[in-house]
C-alpha beads as a LAMMPS data file, in Angstrom:
LAMMPS data file: protein, C-alpha beads

64 atoms
63 bonds

1 atom types
1 bond types

-500.0 500.0 xlo xhi
-500.0 500.0 ylo yhi
-500.0 500.0 zlo zhi

Masses

1 110.0

Atoms # bond

1 1 1 116.996 329.234 -462.332
2 1 1 120.496 330.253 -461.255
3 1 1 122.528 328.157 -458.883
4 1 1 125.561 329.481 -457.106
5 1 1 128.809 327.558 -457.336
6 1 1 129.543 327.858 -453.638
7 1 1 127.656 325.651 -451.220
8 1 1 125.966 327.584 -448.472
9 1 1 125.652 324.689 -446.020
10 1 1 127.657 321.594 -445.217
11 1 1 124.480 319.483 -445.425
12 1 1 124.496 319.907 -449.228
13 1 1 127.730 317.980 -449.710
14 1 1 128.191 315.383 -452.420
15 1 1 126.896 311.919 -451.493
16 1 1 130.251 310.214 -452.057
17 1 1 132.182 312.654 -449.921
18 1 1 129.559 312.367 -447.204
19 1 1 130.036 308.577 -447.173
20 1 1 133.804 308.777 -446.589
21 1 1 135.150 308.430 -443.033
22 1 1 136.231 311.543 -441.179
23 1 1 139.806 312.678 -441.786
24 1 1 142.438 311.978 -439.192
25 1 1 145.784 313.655 -438.776
26 1 1 147.838 312.519 -441.770
27 1 1 151.199 312.621 -440.033
28 1 1 150.279 311.605 -436.512
29 1 1 152.867 308.812 -436.372
30 1 1 155.843 311.051 -437.244
31 1 1 157.738 312.198 -434.148
32 1 1 157.606 315.941 -433.604
33 1 1 161.142 316.172 -432.233
34 1 1 162.672 316.397 -435.717
35 1 1 164.598 313.121 -435.582
36 1 1 163.871 312.275 -439.217
37 1 1 167.019 311.284 -441.103
38 1 1 167.229 313.025 -444.505
39 1 1 170.404 311.515 -445.975
40 1 1 170.920 310.798 -449.664
41 1 1 172.066 307.280 -450.340
42 1 1 173.834 305.904 -453.389
43 1 1 170.618 304.108 -454.313
44 1 1 168.747 307.455 -454.380
45 1 1 171.357 309.049 -456.647
46 1 1 171.370 306.001 -458.922
47 1 1 167.586 306.126 -459.206
48 1 1 167.523 309.824 -460.093
49 1 1 170.317 309.420 -462.639
50 1 1 168.709 306.422 -464.300
51 1 1 165.345 308.211 -464.473
52 1 1 166.989 311.293 -465.964
53 1 1 168.850 309.367 -468.652
54 1 1 165.852 307.165 -469.481
55 1 1 163.687 310.269 -469.921
56 1 1 166.391 311.952 -472.007
57 1 1 166.670 308.877 -474.237
58 1 1 162.890 308.706 -474.688
59 1 1 162.651 312.394 -475.605
60 1 1 165.531 312.081 -478.067
61 1 1 163.908 308.979 -479.602
62 1 1 160.694 310.903 -480.198
63 1 1 162.540 313.906 -481.637
64 1 1 164.686 311.871 -484.016

Bonds

1 1 1 2
2 1 2 3
3 1 3 4
4 1 4 5
5 1 5 6
6 1 6 7
7 1 7 8
8 1 8 9
9 1 9 10
10 1 10 11
11 1 11 12
12 1 12 13
13 1 13 14
14 1 14 15
15 1 15 16
16 1 16 17
17 1 17 18
18 1 18 19
19 1 19 20
20 1 20 21
21 1 21 22
22 1 22 23
23 1 23 24
24 1 24 25
25 1 25 26
26 1 26 27
27 1 27 28
28 1 28 29
29 1 29 30
30 1 30 31
31 1 31 32
32 1 32 33
33 1 33 34
34 1 34 35
35 1 35 36
36 1 36 37
37 1 37 38
38 1 38 39
39 1 39 40
40 1 40 41
41 1 41 42
42 1 42 43
43 1 43 44
44 1 44 45
45 1 45 46
46 1 46 47
47 1 47 48
48 1 48 49
49 1 49 50
50 1 50 51
51 1 51 52
52 1 52 53
53 1 53 54
54 1 54 55
55 1 55 56
56 1 56 57
57 1 57 58
58 1 58 59
59 1 59 60
60 1 60 61
61 1 61 62
62 1 62 63
63 1 63 64
C-alpha cells in the first residue's frame, strides 16, 4: 500500500498540531508607522565583540 507524502485534506492533520490553539498575528503589537528605534548601543557592540573573541578562543583551544 502506497501512501502519498502530501496530505489531501486538513482533517488528516497530526493530533498534536490539531490540539494547539489557532495562530494569531505574531507582530500585532508593533506599531505600523515605523517608529521602531534601531540604534546600536555600546552594550550591543561589547556583546558582539565578547562573543566573537570567546568563540575565537574556543576554536583556537580546540585546534591547538
